[in-house]
C-alpha positions as CSV (number, residue, x, y, z in Angstrom):
1,I,12.4,45.2,-33.9
2,S,12.9,48.8,-35.2
3,M,12.3,52.3,-33.8
4,W,12.7,55.9,-34.7
5,V,14.7,58.4,-32.7
6,R,15.6,62.1,-33.2
7,A,18.6,64.2,-32.2
8,D,16.6,66.1,-29.5
9,G,15.6,62.8,-27.8
10,W,12.1,62.6,-29.4
11,S,11.8,58.8,-29.5
12,G,9.7,55.9,-30.6
13,R,7.6,57.8,-33.1
14,N,8.0,58.4,-36.8
15,P,9.2,62.1,-37.0
16,V,8.2,62.4,-40.7
17,T,4.6,61.0,-40.7
18,G,3.8,61.4,-37.0
19,A,2.7,57.8,-36.9
20,P,3.7,55.2,-34.3
21,G,7.4,54.6,-34.8
22,T,8.4,51.3,-33.0
23,I,7.7,48.3,-35.1
24,F,7.7,44.6,-34.1
25,P,8.4,42.3,-35.8
26,R,10.4,44.6,-38.1
27,G,8.6,45.3,-41.3
28,T,5.1,44.7,-39.9
29,T,3.2,47.1,-37.7
30,N,3.4,49.2,-34.6
31,V,3.8,48.3,-31.0
32,I,4.8,51.7,-29.5
33,F,3.4,55.1,-30.4
34,Q,6.0,57.1,-28.6
35,D,8.3,56.9,-25.6
36,G,10.9,59.0,-23.8
37,I,13.0,59.5,-20.7
38,I,11.8,61.7,-17.9
39,W,13.7,63.0,-14.9
40,G,13.0,65.2,-11.9
41,G,14.5,66.2,-8.5
42,L,15.0,68.9,-6.0
43,V,17.7,71.2,-7.5
44,R,19.7,73.0,-4.8
45,D,21.3,75.8,-6.9
46,G,19.9,78.9,-5.2
47,H,17.1,79.4,-7.6
48,S,13.3,78.8,-7.4
49,P,11.5,76.6,-7.9
50,T,13.6,73.9,-6.4
51,L,11.5,71.1,-7.9
52,R,12.3,70.7,-11.6
53,A,11.7,68.1,-14.3
54,G,12.7,67.4,-17.8
55,G,13.0,64.9,-20.6
56,Q,10.7,63.9,-23.4
57,R,7.1,62.8,-23.8
58,F,4.9,63.9,-26.7
59,N,7.2,66.9,-27.0
60,A,10.9,67.2,-26.2
61,G,12.2,69.4,-23.3
62,T,15.7,68.9,-24.7
63,V,17.5,70.2,-27.7
64,P,20.3,68.8,-29.8
65,G,23.9,69.4,-28.7
66,R,26.2,69.0,-25.7
67,I,26.9,71.5,-23.0
68,I,30.4,73.0,-23.6
69,S,30.5,74.8,-20.2
70,K,28.1,76.1,-17.6
71,G,25.1,77.5,-19.4
72,L,26.7,77.3,-22.8
73,A,25.6,74.7,-25.3
74,E,26.4,73.8,-28.9
75,D,24.4,75.5,-31.6
76,P,21.6,72.9,-32.4
77,N,21.7,74.1,-36.0
78,S,25.4,73.4,-36.5
79,P,26.2,70.7,-39.1
80,D,28.1,68.6,-36.5
81,V,25.2,68.6,-34.1
82,R,23.1,65.8,-35.3
83,I,22.5,62.0,-34.8
84,W,24.9,59.3,-35.9
85,R,24.2,55.7,-36.9
86,I,26.8,53.1,-37.7
87,R,26.9,49.4,-38.5
88,R,30.0,47.3,-39.0
89,D,28.8,45.6,-42.2
90,Y,27.5,48.7,-44.0
91,Q,29.7,48.1,-47.1
92,T,28.2,44.7,-47.8
93,A,24.9,44.6,-46.0
94,D,21.5,44.4,-47.7
95,L,20.1,47.8,-46.9
96,K,16.8,47.6,-48.7
97,Q,14.8,47.4,-45.5
98,D,16.8,50.4,-44.1
99,A,16.0,52.4,-47.2
100,A,12.3,51.5,-47.1
101,E,12.0,52.7,-43.5
102,L,14.0,55.9,-43.9
103,N,12.0,56.9,-47.0
104,N,8.6,55.7,-45.5
105,I,7.8,53.6,-48.5
106,P,7.0,49.9,-49.1
107,I,10.1,47.8,-49.6
108,E,9.1,46.9,-53.1
109,E,9.3,50.6,-54.1
110,V,12.9,51.0,-53.0
111,T,15.3,52.1,-55.7
112,E,19.0,51.4,-56.0
113,A,19.7,55.1,-55.6
114,Q,17.9,55.1,-52.2
115,I,19.9,52.1,-51.1
116,Q,23.2,53.8,-52.1
117,G,22.1,56.9,-50.2
118,V,21.7,54.9,-47.0
119,R,25.1,53.2,-47.6
120,Q,26.7,56.6,-48.1
121,Q,25.2,58.0,-44.9
122,Y,26.5,55.0,-43.0
123,E,30.0,55.6,-44.4
124,K,29.7,59.3,-43.5
125,D,28.7,58.5,-39.9
126,W,31.4,56.0,-39.6
127,N,34.1,58.5,-40.7
128,Q,32.7,61.3,-38.6
129,W,32.0,59.3,-35.5
130,P,32.0,62.0,-32.7
131,W,34.2,60.2,-30.1
132,Q,35.4,63.6,-28.9
133,K,31.9,64.4,-27.7
134,G,31.4,61.1,-25.9
135,A,30.4,58.6,-28.6
136,P,31.7,55.1,-27.6
137,F,34.7,53.4,-29.2
138,Y,37.0,50.5,-28.4
139,D,40.0,52.3,-26.8
140,D,42.4,49.4,-27.1
141,N,45.4,51.3,-25.8
142,G,43.6,53.2,-23.2
143,N,44.7,56.7,-24.2
144,G,41.2,58.1,-24.6
145,V,41.7,58.8,-28.3
146,L,40.2,57.0,-31.3
147,D,43.4,56.0,-33.0
148,A,43.8,54.4,-36.4
149,G,42.8,50.8,-36.3
150,E,40.5,51.2,-33.3
151,E,36.8,50.6,-34.0
152,R,33.7,52.6,-33.3
153,G,30.9,51.2,-31.1
154,L,30.6,49.2,-28.0
155,V,30.0,45.7,-26.6
156,R,30.3,44.0,-30.0
157,A,27.0,45.5,-31.2
158,D,26.2,45.2,-34.9
159,Q,24.5,48.6,-35.1
160,V,24.9,51.7,-32.9
161,V,23.2,55.0,-32.7
162,W,24.5,58.0,-30.7
163,F,23.5,61.6,-30.0
164,V,23.7,64.2,-27.3
165,A,21.1,66.7,-26.1
166,N,20.6,69.1,-23.3
167,D,18.0,71.0,-21.3
168,L,19.5,74.5,-21.3
169,D,16.9,75.9,-23.7
170,S,14.5,77.4,-21.2
171,S,11.7,77.8,-23.8
172,A,11.8,74.1,-24.7
173,V,11.7,72.9,-21.1
174,E,9.2,75.5,-19.9
175,I,6.8,75.0,-22.8
176,F,6.8,71.3,-22.1
177,F,7.1,70.9,-18.3
178,G,6.5,74.4,-17.0
179,S,9.9,74.0,-15.3
180,Q,13.3,75.8,-15.4
181,P,16.4,74.1,-16.9
182,I,18.6,72.1,-14.6
183,G,21.7,72.1,-16.7
184,L,21.7,68.4,-17.7
185,E,23.5,66.9,-20.7
186,M,21.9,63.7,-22.0
187,Q,24.2,61.3,-24.0
188,V,22.2,58.5,-25.6
189,T,23.6,55.3,-27.1
190,L,21.3,52.8,-28.7
191,W,22.5,49.4,-30.0
192,G,21.4,46.1,-31.4
193,Y,22.6,42.8,-32.6
194,K,22.2,41.0,-35.9
195,Q,21.8,37.5,-34.5
196,P,19.6,34.5,-35.6
197,N,18.1,34.4,-32.2
198,G,16.3,36.4,-29.6
199,L,18.8,39.2,-29.6
200,Q,17.4,40.6,-32.8
201,N,14.2,41.3,-30.8
202,A,15.9,43.8,-28.5
203,I,17.1,47.4,-28.6
204,F,19.5,48.4,-25.8
205,K,19.4,52.0,-24.7
206,R,21.9,53.8,-22.5
207,Y,21.1,57.2,-21.1
208,R,23.9,59.2,-19.5
209,L,22.9,62.3,-17.5
210,I,25.7,64.7,-16.7
211,Y,25.0,67.6,-14.4
212,K,26.9,70.5,-16.0
213,G,24.8,73.4,-14.8
214,T,23.3,76.6,-16.1
215,A,25.2,79.9,-16.4
216,T,24.3,80.8,-12.7
217,T,24.7,77.4,-11.1
218,P,27.2,77.6,-8.2
219,D,29.9,75.0,-7.7
220,T,28.2,73.8,-4.6
221,A,25.0,72.9,-6.4
222,H,23.5,69.4,-6.1
223,I,20.2,67.6,-6.8
224,D,18.4,65.7,-4.1
225,S,15.8,63.0,-4.5
226,M,16.5,62.6,-8.2
227,Y,14.5,60.1,-10.2
228,V,14.7,58.9,-13.8
229,A,11.9,57.1,-15.6
230,Q,11.1,55.4,-18.9
231,W,7.7,56.8,-20.1
232,S,5.8,55.1,-23.0
233,D,2.6,55.4,-24.9
234,P,2.2,51.8,-26.2
235,D,-0.1,51.2,-29.1
236,L,0.2,47.5,-29.9
237,G,-1.5,47.3,-33.3
238,T,-4.8,49.1,-32.7
239,L,-4.8,51.2,-29.5
240,S,-8.3,50.2,-28.4
241,D,-7.5,46.7,-27.2
242,D,-4.3,47.1,-25.1
243,F,-3.5,45.7,-21.7
244,V,-0.3,46.4,-19.6
245,G,1.5,44.8,-16.8
246,S,4.6,44.9,-14.5
247,D,7.1,42.5,-13.1
248,S,9.1,43.9,-10.2
249,V,11.5,40.9,-10.1
250,L,12.6,41.6,-13.7
251,S,12.2,45.4,-13.4
252,L,9.9,45.1,-16.3
253,G,6.8,47.0,-17.6
254,Y,5.1,45.7,-20.7
255,V,2.1,45.8,-23.1
256,Y,0.1,42.9,-24.6
257,N,-3.1,42.5,-26.5
258,A,-6.4,42.2,-24.7
259,D,-8.2,40.4,-27.5
260,V,-7.3,37.1,-29.1
261,A,-6.4,38.9,-32.4
262,D,-5.6,42.4,-33.5
263,K,-6.7,43.6,-37.0
264,R,-3.3,45.2,-37.8
265,F,-1.4,42.0,-37.0
266,I,-4.0,39.9,-38.8
267,E,-2.9,41.7,-42.0
268,F,0.5,40.0,-41.5
269,D,-1.0,36.7,-40.4
270,L,0.5,37.1,-37.0
271,T,-0.8,36.7,-33.5
272,P,-0.4,39.8,-31.3
273,P,3.1,40.1,-29.8
274,A,4.1,41.5,-26.4
275,V,6.7,44.2,-25.9
276,G,8.4,45.4,-22.7
277,Y,10.9,47.8,-21.2
278,D,13.4,46.4,-18.8
279,F,15.6,48.4,-16.4
280,L,18.8,46.4,-16.8
281,Q,20.8,49.0,-14.9
282,G,19.5,51.8,-12.7
283,P,21.3,54.7,-11.2
284,I,24.2,54.2,-8.8
285,V,23.8,54.8,-5.0
286,P,26.1,54.1,-2.1
287,G,25.9,50.6,-0.8
288,S,27.4,48.3,1.8
289,A,30.9,46.8,1.8
290,G,29.9,43.8,-0.2
291,D,27.9,45.6,-2.9
292,M,29.1,46.0,-6.5
293,A,27.7,48.5,-9.0
294,I,28.2,48.7,-12.7
295,F,29.0,51.9,-14.6
296,D,30.4,52.1,-18.1
297,F,30.6,48.3,-18.0
298,N,33.0,48.4,-15.1
299,K,32.4,47.3,-11.5
300,I,32.5,49.8,-8.7
301,A,32.8,48.4,-5.1
302,G,30.8,49.7,-2.3
303,F,28.0,51.0,-4.5
304,R,24.8,49.4,-6.0
305,N,22.5,50.0,-9.0
306,L,18.9,50.7,-8.2
307,P,16.3,48.5,-9.9
308,M,12.9,49.7,-11.1
309,T,11.5,51.2,-7.9
310,S,8.0,51.8,-9.1
311,F,5.6,51.2,-12.0
312,G,2.7,53.3,-13.0
313,F,0.0,53.1,-15.6
314,L,-2.8,55.3,-16.9
315,T,-6.0,54.5,-18.8
316,P,-8.7,56.8,-20.4
317,E,-10.7,56.1,-17.2
318,S,-7.9,57.3,-14.9
319,V,-8.0,60.7,-13.2
320,P,-5.9,62.1,-14.7
321,F,-5.3,60.2,-18.0
322,E,-2.6,62.7,-18.9
323,P,-0.6,65.0,-16.6
324,P,-1.5,68.7,-17.3
325,C,1.2,69.3,-19.9
326,P,2.5,71.3,-21.6
327,G,3.4,74.7,-20.2
328,S,2.2,74.4,-16.7
329,F,4.2,73.9,-13.5
330,E,1.4,71.5,-12.5
331,C,3.0,69.2,-15.1
332,T,6.2,69.1,-13.1
333,L,4.3,68.5,-9.9
334,S,2.3,65.6,-11.5
335,L,5.4,64.0,-13.0
336,W,7.1,64.4,-9.6
337,N,4.4,62.2,-8.1
338,F,4.6,59.8,-11.0
339,L,8.4,59.5,-10.6
340,R,8.0,58.6,-6.9
341,G,5.4,55.9,-7.6
342,F,2.2,57.8,-7.0
343,V,-0.8,58.7,-9.2
344,P,0.2,61.8,-11.3
345,T,-1.9,64.4,-9.5
346,S,-0.5,67.9,-9.0
347,N,-0.5,67.7,-5.2
348,P,2.9,66.4,-4.1
349,N,2.1,66.9,-0.4
350,N,-0.8,64.5,-0.4
351,P,0.0,62.0,-3.1
352,K,-2.4,59.1,-4.0
353,R,-1.0,55.5,-4.1
354,F,-1.7,53.1,-6.9
355,T,-3.7,50.1,-5.7
356,T,-4.1,46.5,-6.7
357,V,-7.5,45.2,-7.9
358,D,-8.1,44.3,-4.2
359,G,-7.5,47.9,-3.1
360,E,-4.1,47.3,-1.5
361,P,-1.5,50.2,-2.0
362,T,1.4,49.1,-4.1
363,N,4.4,50.5,-6.0
364,F,3.9,47.8,-8.7
365,P,0.3,47.6,-9.9
366,L,-0.7,45.0,-12.4
367,A,2.0,42.5,-11.3
368,G,-0.3,39.5,-11.6
369,D,0.0,36.7,-14.1
370,P,-2.0,37.2,-17.3
371,L,-1.3,33.7,-18.5
372,T,-3.2,32.1,-15.5
373,G,-5.5,35.1,-14.9
374,E,-4.4,35.1,-11.3
375,G,-3.5,38.2,-9.2
376,D,-3.6,41.9,-10.1
377,I,-3.9,42.0,-13.9
378,D,-5.3,44.5,-16.3
379,G,-8.9,44.2,-17.3
380,K,-10.3,43.4,-13.9
381,V,-10.9,47.1,-13.2
382,F,-10.5,49.0,-16.4
383,P,-11.6,47.8,-19.9
384,P,-9.1,47.3,-22.7
385,G,-7.9,50.5,-24.4
386,D,-5.2,53.1,-24.7
387,R,-2.6,53.0,-22.0
388,R,0.5,54.9,-20.7
389,I,3.2,53.2,-18.6
390,F,5.9,54.7,-16.4
391,L,9.0,52.8,-15.1
392,S,10.8,54.8,-12.5
393,S,14.1,54.4,-10.6
394,G,15.3,56.4,-7.6
395,P,16.0,58.3,-5.5
396,F,19.6,59.3,-6.0
397,T,21.7,62.5,-5.7
398,M,23.9,64.3,-8.2
399,A,26.5,66.9,-7.4
400,L,27.6,69.4,-10.1
401,G,29.9,67.5,-12.4
402,D,28.4,64.0,-11.6
403,T,27.4,61.5,-14.2
404,Q,24.6,58.9,-13.9
405,E,23.7,56.3,-16.4
406,V,20.8,53.9,-16.9
407,I,20.5,51.0,-19.4
408,I,17.0,49.9,-20.6
409,A,16.2,47.1,-22.9
410,L,13.2,47.3,-25.3
411,V,12.3,43.7,-25.9
412,G,9.6,42.0,-28.1
413,G,8.2,38.5,-28.0
414,L,5.9,36.7,-30.4
415,G,4.3,33.5,-29.3
416,A,1.5,31.1,-30.4
417,N,-1.1,33.4,-28.9
418,R,-1.3,36.8,-27.2
419,L,-0.6,35.4,-23.7
420,F,2.2,33.1,-24.8
421,S,3.8,36.2,-26.4
422,I,4.3,37.5,-22.9
423,E,6.2,34.4,-21.9
424,V,8.4,34.6,-25.0
425,M,9.1,38.3,-24.3
426,K,10.0,37.5,-20.7
427,H,12.3,34.7,-21.9
428,Y,14.2,37.2,-24.0
429,V,14.2,39.7,-21.2
430,K,15.8,37.1,-18.9
431,W,18.4,36.5,-21.6
432,A,19.1,40.3,-22.0
433,R,19.6,40.5,-18.2
434,Q,22.0,37.5,-18.4
435,L,23.8,39.2,-21.2
436,Y,24.1,42.4,-19.2
437,R,25.5,40.6,-16.2
438,N,28.1,39.0,-18.4
439,N,29.2,42.4,-19.7
440,F,27.6,41.7,-23.0
441,E,29.8,38.6,-23.7
442,L,27.4,36.8,-26.1
443,P,26.5,33.5,-24.5
444,P,24.5,30.6,-26.1
445,E,20.8,31.3,-26.0
446,P,19.2,29.7,-22.9
447,Q,16.2,27.5,-23.6
448,P,12.8,28.7,-22.3
449,E,11.9,27.2,-19.0
450,E,9.2,24.6,-19.1
451,P,6.1,25.8,-17.3
452,P,5.0,23.6,-14.5
453,L,2.4,21.0,-15.3
454,P,-1.2,21.7,-14.1
455,N,-2.3,19.9,-10.9
456,H,-5.8,19.3,-12.2
457,F,-8.1,19.4,-15.1
458,R,-9.4,22.9,-15.8
459,L,-11.7,24.6,-18.4
460,S,-11.4,28.4,-18.4
461,Q,-14.0,30.9,-19.4
462,N,-13.4,32.1,-23.0
463,Y,-11.9,35.5,-23.5
464,P,-13.1,37.9,-24.6
465,N,-16.7,37.3,-23.7
466,P,-18.9,38.7,-25.3
467,F,-16.8,38.6,-28.4
468,N,-16.7,39.4,-32.1
469,P,-15.5,37.6,-34.2
470,G,-12.9,35.5,-32.3
471,T,-12.5,34.2,-28.8
472,E,-9.9,32.1,-27.0
473,I,-10.7,29.0,-25.0
474,R,-8.0,27.7,-22.6
475,Y,-7.9,24.3,-20.8
476,E,-5.4,22.5,-18.6
477,L,-4.5,18.8,-18.5
478,P,-2.5,17.3,-15.6
479,V,-1.9,14.2,-17.7
480,E,-2.1,13.2,-21.4
481,R,-5.7,12.7,-22.5
482,H,-7.8,12.5,-25.6
483,V,-9.6,15.8,-25.7
484,N,-12.8,16.8,-27.5
485,L,-13.9,20.4,-27.5
486,T,-17.0,21.2,-29.4
487,I,-19.3,24.3,-29.9
488,Y,-23.1,23.9,-29.6
489,N,-26.0,26.4,-30.1
490,V,-28.8,26.8,-27.6
491,L,-30.8,24.1,-29.4
492,G,-28.0,21.6,-28.6
493,Q,-27.0,21.4,-32.3
494,K,-23.3,20.9,-32.9
495,I,-21.7,23.9,-34.6
496,K,-18.1,23.0,-34.8
497,T,-15.5,20.7,-33.3
498,L,-12.4,22.6,-32.3
499,V,-10.3,19.8,-30.8
500,D,-10.6,16.0,-31.2
501,E,-7.2,14.5,-30.6
502,V,-4.8,13.3,-27.9
503,K,-3.1,16.3,-26.1
504,E,-0.1,16.1,-23.8
505,A,-0.2,17.4,-20.3
506,G,0.0,21.1,-20.0
507,T,-1.9,24.3,-20.7
508,H,-3.6,24.6,-24.1
509,S,-5.6,27.1,-26.0
510,V,-7.7,27.2,-29.1
511,T,-9.4,30.0,-31.0
512,W,-13.0,29.9,-32.3
513,N,-13.6,32.5,-35.1
514,S,-17.4,32.2,-34.9
515,T,-17.8,29.9,-38.0
516,D,-19.3,26.5,-38.4
517,E,-17.8,23.3,-39.8
518,D,-18.2,24.7,-43.3
519,G,-16.4,27.9,-42.5
520,Q,-19.6,30.0,-42.6
521,P,-20.2,32.8,-40.1
522,V,-22.8,31.9,-37.4
523,P,-25.3,34.5,-36.2
524,S,-25.2,36.4,-32.9
525,G,-26.4,34.7,-29.8
526,I,-25.6,32.3,-27.0
527,Y,-23.3,29.3,-27.6
528,F,-21.9,26.6,-25.4
529,Y,-18.5,24.9,-25.6
530,R,-18.2,21.4,-24.1
531,F,-14.9,20.0,-22.9
532,D,-14.5,16.2,-22.6
533,A,-11.2,14.6,-21.5
534,G,-12.6,11.1,-20.7
535,V,-12.5,11.2,-16.9
536,V,-13.7,14.8,-16.7
537,S,-16.0,17.0,-18.7
538,G,-17.5,20.5,-18.5
539,T,-19.6,23.1,-20.3
540,K,-19.5,26.9,-20.4
541,K,-21.6,29.6,-22.0
542,M,-20.4,32.3,-24.3
543,I,-22.0,35.2,-26.2
544,L,-21.3,36.2,-29.8
545,R,-22.3,39.8,-30.7
546,R,-22.0,40.9,-34.2
């Protein structure tokens, strides 16, 4: 997996072309158009309005550089205010793919000079690693200084990106959110692993928020009811056929394909993947005597980390589809509702709850199981299409001088079909969570859990239906059986046999691409698929529209 990020926090989108900037699998096509971190809370610093928000969506309400003292930030145009990227093997690594991505060209067009340019930048970033500003390093002797022989980076990561930004530029935050600055410094660390396993499918992101204050912030200032959220505009291949979902147990929000195939992934002979954001570590809040929180990879007794406390989503049919940004304080009001788990309307005093497909209020909509089609899943109310997702954690408080950090994993999975991709992605999410709990000591990869065997024979309705050109047919077997699955037209003439073999117990799927036995396209119309497993059989109707 690969993604773009900029020194002001603008994330997930290609800053050169403006195109979607998160790619999975790496070197193929897009899964995320753009993402960012959003925060908001009640700022008690003697100034109005008390409610303020900040972060990044399609624009950034932050600018490059750290806060040196109250109200005083680094010059964003200074040469040492930038973004740094290191990898331990930069001297010997094959950097051709890096060069292709940075220069926005096909890999076959990469020149040796471009490769050397990337290698030289890695060397420069290694030598100029800004540990004095907060960039992580292995402080072996504990003196707080990067000494000779000590290595840059953290948690044995193979690649690390670091930058720092702030919200002191009132024009940036007002133009975006219609809000005043809070005086927050945001230190961002991204890292990944070069491993021949699922770790290469994850990017870990740590966001540190430090309340340093504006020029007029009093020493007694604090922020009440603070929330922080991962916002994303996922575009998995084409944006017109996306679904999203949530998993409160895993603190996960994700995107998957609504259709059997996606034309952008077809170009790479791939089934559609699934990609999710997982809240590995939420903000710290006071806990009970037996609780244990994690901060900077150290345990703190008597505190606990919040999980994802709400999930929200928007579709083109939503009201609103987008909060009223930029430049309006209604944007801050809307995001305040979103952060607290409500629909992002601009009325914070009478917020509207998200509901399940059955109309029940919930903080975690779309938490059903797309694999079985059971529960609250996308597509039952809204058609496939463009989506926004919002994973929030809070509330918590910050006094002037406090630091909070969250760690989020961006994880991709690629399975045998669009729904199995969700299972693969969740498997890697569980592994990432285990890795986090083990303080990123790399364990052997756990094997995916075997799904429970079905209790009975079942033939599902094809999806999508109507369809053009492909559709997926799923069936379940409680025991091993010889299966015949055949397509017929309305005259009862056999069009194509999809399955004619012994299948083991379990859930199976097959795709019909609307062709006959000779591979020729069939005309629009009504077709039937017949399932025969010896002791049980069934027939269902489907509609092809060309």
